C-alpha positions, 0 to 999 in steps of 0.5 A: 526502472521497472524492468528486469527487476526481482519485485515483491509486492504485499497484497499481490491476490487482488486489488492493485497488488494483482494488477501491477502484478499483471503490468509487471511480470512481463518484464520483471520477475514478481514474487507476491504475497498475501494471505489467501492461497487460491488467490495467490495460486491464481494470480502466478498461474495467470502470468508467467515470471510469478511466484508467490508465498503464502504470508500474513503481514500482520503478523511478525514470525511470518514476515520473517520465515517470508524473507527466509524463505526468498533467501534459501530460494537464492532470490535477492529483490531489488524493489518492493510495493509494500501494497497489503492494507485493510479497510473498515468504518469504525466509529469509537463511540457506536462500536467497539473491536477487540484488541487482536482486531485493531492490531490486526488491522493497525499491523496489516497497514502500517507496522508489516509495512515496516518490518517488511521494508526493514527486511527488504533493506537488510536483504538488498545488494546494496550496490545495485539500484534498490526502489521502496514503493509505498501505497499509502492513501489521500487519506493520509492527507485528509483523513476520514474519522468514519475509517478511523484505524485506516486513516490513523495506519495510511497516515503512519506510513506516510510519515514513515516514507519520509523518514526513510526517505530521509534516513536512505538519502545518499545511499542507492534506495529510493522511496517513492509514496503512492497516494490513492485515492478511491480505486475501483477494488472489492475493497471500496465496494465491500466497505460500502463506497457508493460512487465509482473509483479510478478504473484500477487498470489506468490507475496502476498504468499510471503508477508505473508511469510515475516511477519510471519518470522518477516520480518520489510521490504521486497520486492520481487524485486531481484534488491531491493538491487542493487537500495539501492546502486545506491542510495548510490552511484551515484549521484541524478540526475545520479539515476533520468536520469537513472530511467527516461530513463527506465521507458519511455522505459517501458511504453506504447508511451513514 
């Protein structure tokens, strides 16, 4: 499924996006986008078949300009990885974020992914097999209150993924949801996670393998099924209390 494709990976300059690019570029044409040109340029230079565009998916005009440039350059995408994401600790009782910062976080994780998906569907060859891969989070199953904006936006992206899968049923678009837990990249380190996450190379390999096997949902977290069971069987307040205690223990300074 992931061979001979033209793939767009948002947030492709680092972390999961960079690793997916490294693994997919041998057999596919990969386009990456992100805010940091230096990082994008480095990834493109290290791989064959990789090009980049500087685009911030939290900014609507930059999304529209990105797809206009892709069209102008004569490319038609058939695979999309909505991978871009940002996270930070936020407790409304202890700190106040500017409205602009709140919108930036939600737009990067949710609104931007929705807008990018719409543009992708609009430009795609409807007669070809197209693939949308949304990278959400196990937090969408088991939200961490201390990561309020991240939990909210990733849960929203998970709902959006299920919704468009239903809307696109019977078409040549397949929709896949990837639900990682902690992956060993710079993001959790900067946030303050003290535990070691999954190896990013292993994670990316498992994601590609799951997609090639035709799975529409994949989480490498062995606890994912248990977390879903907790959500079904326990009162919402109990789930949130449990998640809050766990998250505060594994984050520094909480």
